[in-house]
RODO-2510 file (C-alpha; in nm, 4 decimals, decimal comma):
residues 257
     n   res          X          Y          Z
     1     x     4,6399    -5,9192     4,7397
     2     x     4,3155    -5,7554     4,7113
     3     x     4,1717    -5,6813     5,0513
     4     x     3,8510    -5,8615     5,0106
     5     x     4,1796    -6,2270     4,9798
     6     x     4,3504    -6,0363     5,2155
     7     x     3,9805    -6,0112     5,4820
     8     x     3,8932    -6,3835     5,4148
     9     x     4,2682    -6,5092     5,4436
    10     x     4,3096    -6,3478     5,7555
    11     x     3,9608    -6,4399     5,9666
    12     x     4,0592    -6,8502     5,7860
    13     x     4,4030    -6,8318     5,9507
    14     x     4,2869    -6,6544     6,3299
    15     x     3,9076    -6,8711     6,2575
    16     x     4,1508    -7,2111     6,2015
    17     x     4,3782    -7,1290     6,5844
    18     x     4,0841    -7,3075     6,7374
    19     x     4,2678    -7,5956     6,6014
    20     x     4,6062    -7,5170     6,8365
    21     x     4,3733    -7,4850     7,1310
    22     x     4,2852    -7,8742     7,1271
    23     x     4,6340    -7,9688     7,0793
    24     x     4,6381    -8,0288     7,4641
    25     x     4,3130    -8,2348     7,4191
    26     x     4,5517    -8,5275     7,2468
    27     x     4,8955    -8,4621     7,3402
    28     x     4,9632    -8,3331     7,7018
    29     x     4,7980    -8,3340     8,0456
    30     x     4,4592    -8,1347     8,0758
    31     x     4,4402    -7,8144     8,3012
    32     x     4,2129    -7,7607     8,5175
    33     x     3,9167    -7,5886     8,5611
    34     x     4,1339    -7,2675     8,7188
    35     x     4,3401    -7,2605     8,4020
    36     x     4,0572    -7,2793     8,2039
    37     x     3,9433    -6,9665     8,3898
    38     x     4,1910    -6,7708     8,3287
    39     x     4,2466    -6,8429     7,9780
    40     x     3,8624    -6,7630     7,8354
    41     x     3,9486    -6,4555     8,0652
    42     x     4,1917    -6,3670     7,8316
    43     x     4,0594    -6,4797     7,5799
    44     x     3,7608    -6,1967     7,6789
    45     x     4,0463    -5,9544     7,7275
    46     x     4,1409    -5,9809     7,3749
    47     x     3,8419    -5,9381     7,1819
    48     x     3,7413    -5,6803     7,4866
    49     x     4,0666    -5,4670     7,3669
    50     x     4,0056    -5,5125     7,0086
    51     x     3,6851    -5,3767     7,0288
    52     x     3,8478    -5,0850     7,0889
    53     x     4,2113    -4,9752     7,0245
    54     x     4,0940    -5,1912     6,6580
    55     x     3,7319    -5,1036     6,6183
    56     x     3,5438    -4,8281     6,7804
    57     x     3,8504    -4,5710     6,7566
    58     x     3,9350    -4,5964     6,4160
    59     x     3,5435    -4,6185     6,3356
    60     x     3,5269    -4,2719     6,4927
    61     x     3,8459    -4,1410     6,3282
    62     x     3,6453    -4,2804     5,9299
    63     x     3,3777    -4,1089     6,0776
    64     x     3,4362    -3,8171     6,1987
    65     x     3,5064    -3,6933     5,7881
    66     x     3,2171    -3,9322     5,6534
    67     x     2,9240    -3,8118     5,8888
    68     x     3,0212    -3,4185     5,9514
    69     x     3,2997    -3,4116     6,1881
    70     x     3,3578    -3,5885     6,5781
    71     x     2,9466    -3,5061     6,7327
    72     x     2,7887    -3,7558     6,3828
    73     x     3,1094    -4,0062     6,4139
    74     x     3,0601    -4,0079     6,7823
    75     x     2,6212    -4,1069     6,7107
    76     x     2,7405    -4,2930     6,3818
    77     x     2,9464    -4,6158     6,5793
    78     x     2,6920    -4,5944     6,8879
    79     x     2,4604    -4,6453     6,6743
    80     x     2,6658    -4,9555     6,4974
    81     x     2,7406    -5,0433     6,8012
    82     x     2,4107    -5,1057     6,9144
    83     x     2,3408    -5,2092     6,6221
    84     x     2,5534    -5,4838     6,5656
    85     x     2,5084    -5,5589     6,9779
    86     x     2,1356    -5,6059     6,9301
    87     x     2,2171    -5,8202     6,5743
    88     x     2,3872    -6,1048     6,8386
    89     x     2,1064    -6,0642     7,0880
    90     x     1,8386    -6,1798     6,8122
    91     x     2,1118    -6,4934     6,7121
    92     x     2,0355    -6,6003     7,0489
    93     x     1,8140    -6,5687     7,0958
    94     x     1,5757    -6,8118     6,8197
    95     x     1,9273    -6,9684     6,7201
    96     x     1,9365    -7,3171     6,9508
    97     x     2,1863    -7,2983     7,1714
    98     x     2,3013    -7,3468     7,5746
    99     x     2,4523    -7,1126     7,8433
   100     x     2,6108    -7,3364     8,1133
   101     x     2,4172    -7,0319     8,3144
   102     x     2,1186    -6,9706     8,2044
   103     x     2,0349    -7,3245     8,0799
   104     x     1,8807    -7,3622     7,6572
   105     x     1,8403    -7,0860     7,4630
   106     x     1,6094    -7,0489     7,1247
   107     x     1,4046    -7,2401     6,9157
   108     x     1,3362    -7,5272     7,1276
   109     x     1,4883    -7,8231     6,9917
   110     x     1,3951    -8,0881     7,1934
   111     x     1,6134    -8,3624     6,9970
   112     x     1,9090    -8,1743     6,9954
   113     x     2,1809    -8,2693     7,3454
   114     x     2,2734    -8,0824     7,5777
   115     x     2,6407    -8,0640     7,4321
   116     x     2,5266    -8,0175     7,0700
   117     x     2,3537    -7,6603     7,1545
   118     x     2,7264    -7,5432     7,3850
   119     x     2,8785    -7,5760     7,0106
   120     x     2,5874    -7,4144     6,8155
   121     x     2,6701    -7,1854     7,1021
   122     x     3,0559    -7,1480     7,0942
   123     x     3,0118    -7,1010     6,7101
   124     x     2,7598    -6,8570     6,7135
   125     x     3,0034    -6,6384     6,8931
   126     x     3,3050    -6,6698     6,6417
   127     x     3,1471    -6,5069     6,3686
   128     x     3,1425    -6,1481     6,4920
   129     x     3,4926    -6,2158     6,5580
   130     x     3,5292    -6,3473     6,1944
   131     x     3,3090    -6,0331     6,1149
   132     x     3,5797    -5,7845     6,3164
   133     x     3,9147    -5,9217     6,1592
   134     x     3,7320    -5,8671     5,8587
   135     x     3,6723    -5,4819     5,8922
   136     x     3,9750    -5,4357     6,0103
   137     x     4,0934    -5,5201     5,6455
   138     x     3,8699    -5,2998     5,4924
   139     x     4,0444    -5,0260     5,6292
   140     x     4,3372    -5,0849     5,3914
   141     x     4,6095    -5,0972     5,6457
   142     x     4,7016    -5,4346     5,5834
   143     x     4,9440    -5,4311     5,9464
   144     x     4,6161    -5,3188     6,0848
   145     x     4,4130    -5,6277     5,9593
   146     x     4,7232    -5,9381     6,0891
   147     x     4,6786    -5,7322     6,4328
   148     x     4,3601    -5,8004     6,4979
   149     x     4,3609    -6,1156     6,2882
   150     x     4,6428    -6,1994     6,5137
   151     x     4,4637    -6,1268     6,8244
   152     x     4,1517    -6,3138     6,7511
   153     x     4,4165    -6,6504     6,6005
   154     x     4,4518    -6,5511     7,0722
   155     x     4,1727    -6,5377     7,2060
   156     x     4,0722    -6,8560     6,9342
   157     x     4,3320    -7,0786     7,1150
   158     x     4,1576    -7,0786     7,5015
   159     x     3,7313    -7,1308     7,2777
   160     x     3,8990    -7,4574     7,0456
   161     x     4,0121    -7,6343     7,3694
   162     x     3,6495    -7,5648     7,5831
   163     x     3,4612    -7,7252     7,3182
   164     x     3,7225    -8,0149     7,3146
   165     x     3,6806    -8,0176     7,6788
   166     x     3,3236    -8,0121     7,6926
   167     x     3,2587    -8,2900     7,4924
   168     x     3,5268    -8,5081     7,6381
   169     x     3,3187    -8,4795     7,9547
   170     x     2,9503    -8,6104     7,7979
   171     x     3,2026    -8,8518     7,7191
   172     x     3,3076    -8,8352     7,3856
   173     x     3,6804    -8,9162     7,2539
   174     x     3,9847    -8,7028     7,2620
   175     x     3,9925    -8,7330     6,8750
   176     x     3,5872    -8,6765     6,8344
   177     x     3,6224    -8,3638     7,0591
   178     x     3,9046    -8,1855     6,9142
   179     x     3,8385    -8,2307     6,6101
   180     x     3,4552    -8,0933     6,7062
   181     x     3,7031    -7,8198     6,8640
   182     x     3,9139    -7,6748     6,5737
   183     x     3,6039    -7,6874     6,3103
   184     x     3,3917    -7,4719     6,5109
   185     x     3,6185    -7,1436     6,3855
   186     x     3,5269    -7,2545     6,0896
   187     x     3,2682    -7,0047     6,0214
   188     x     3,5185    -6,6969     6,0480
   189     x     3,6052    -6,6673     5,7319
   190     x     3,2002    -6,6597     5,6435
   191     x     3,1870    -6,3500     5,8708
   192     x     3,5452    -6,2728     5,7934
   193     x     3,4001    -6,2391     5,3819
   194     x     3,0611    -6,0474     5,4400
   195     x     3,2721    -5,7183     5,6787
   196     x     3,5485    -5,6927     5,3777
   197     x     3,3686    -5,6777     5,1273
   198     x     3,0430    -5,4697     5,2963
   199     x     3,3500    -5,1896     5,3408
   200     x     3,5664    -5,2423     4,9942
   201     x     3,1888    -5,2603     4,8324
   202     x     3,0677    -4,9684     4,9485
   203     x     3,3282    -4,7466     5,1770
   204     x     3,0907    -4,5550     5,4072
   205     x     2,9426    -4,8155     5,5542
   206     x     3,3236    -4,8743     5,6847
   207     x     3,2865    -4,7183     6,0628
   208     x     2,9293    -4,8729     6,0276
   209     x     3,0948    -5,1761     5,9586
   210     x     3,3770    -5,1020     6,2974
   211     x     3,1241    -5,0040     6,5472
   212     x     2,8796    -5,2926     6,4813
   213     x     3,1816    -5,5307     6,4934
   214     x     3,2606    -5,4368     6,8099
   215     x     2,9212    -5,4258     6,9827
   216     x     2,8743    -5,7777     6,8533
   217     x     3,2126    -5,9160     7,0080
   218     x     3,0760    -5,6961     7,3404
   219     x     2,7874    -5,8169     7,3901
   220     x     2,9523    -6,1827     7,3497
   221     x     3,1607    -6,0854     7,6386
   222     x     2,9124    -5,9891     7,8828
   223     x     2,6913    -6,2223     7,7765
   224     x     2,8524    -6,4863     7,7605
   225     x     3,2284    -6,5790     7,7932
   226     x     3,2752    -6,3135     8,1543
   227     x     2,9573    -6,5386     8,3167
   228     x     3,0699    -6,9076     8,2109
   229     x     3,4217    -6,7285     8,4026
   230     x     3,3108    -6,6716     8,7405
   231     x     3,0649    -6,9481     8,7763
   232     x     3,3281    -7,2260     8,9082
   233     x     3,4617    -6,9571     9,2157
   234     x     3,7496    -6,8790     9,0163
   235     x     3,6162    -6,5125     8,8869
   236     x     3,9452    -6,3216     9,0713
   237     x     4,2244    -6,5417     8,8311
   238     x     3,9458    -6,5159     8,5404
   239     x     3,9718    -6,1077     8,6006
   240     x     4,3475    -6,1316     8,5886
   241     x     4,3525    -6,3548     8,2381
   242     x     4,0789    -6,0710     8,0967
   243     x     4,3697    -5,7279     8,2332
   244     x     4,6479    -5,9510     8,0038
   245     x     4,4848    -5,9691     7,7325
   246     x     4,3157    -5,6908     7,7124
   247     x     4,7005    -5,4698     7,7440
   248     x     4,8380    -5,8005     7,4777
   249     x     4,5860    -5,6335     7,1579
   250     x     4,6217    -5,3007     7,3335
   251     x     5,0760    -5,3768     7,2464
   252     x     4,9579    -5,5900     6,9292
   253     x     4,7257    -5,3128     6,8021
   254     x     4,9611    -5,0511     6,8533
   255     x     5,3014    -5,1965     6,7388
   256     x     5,1360    -5,3510     6,4618
   257     x     4,9050    -5,1626     6,3497
***
């Protein structure tokens, strides 16, 4: 398979993992808030580990021979990280969505119910994850791309669950909530296609793409996921989940990449 096909397939499978997250809504007893915050903390840890081990470090390695050695590489990757964070920040500023901590943000569309603004927010957050998987395969290392896809897929499971549970708290049925939660991951193949296509067509963009995806994910971790896991008093449990997710992603990257 071509790298572009692998990038799209990997991001599609990672995004489809949100469907696994909604299974408890359909068949099992729903987890309590402590477990939910621990799982979201785990998701943040996986994203953080992927940002460093699977995106920033390879970005530095790829940039060094292209941009005048280690010093040039550092500045290129730093610029890419900031560009990714600024891009997602701009999208969050203008796109209508809802944060539990900060409330409504973006365009003032009063006709949208609060819960749908939350669904939009989760969907927006999935885009840089798909972008990261696509750029990861763009490196040309199938093992590296696979570790990223597996890690992002793991952290998508609690994200799918969080969307479904949020919908149920607003009175929606189990099947409807599970269906919407599963579909929020479908934006990831779009990000995967854009990421892998850009770095395959224009190889010098590879370090920039890796750093851009890392910056976008770090912004999401700090701006949304960590505050969400700390709002109900279970921050210690959530931090333990974050550390576990970080370690799991590190192991995946070393063993598969």
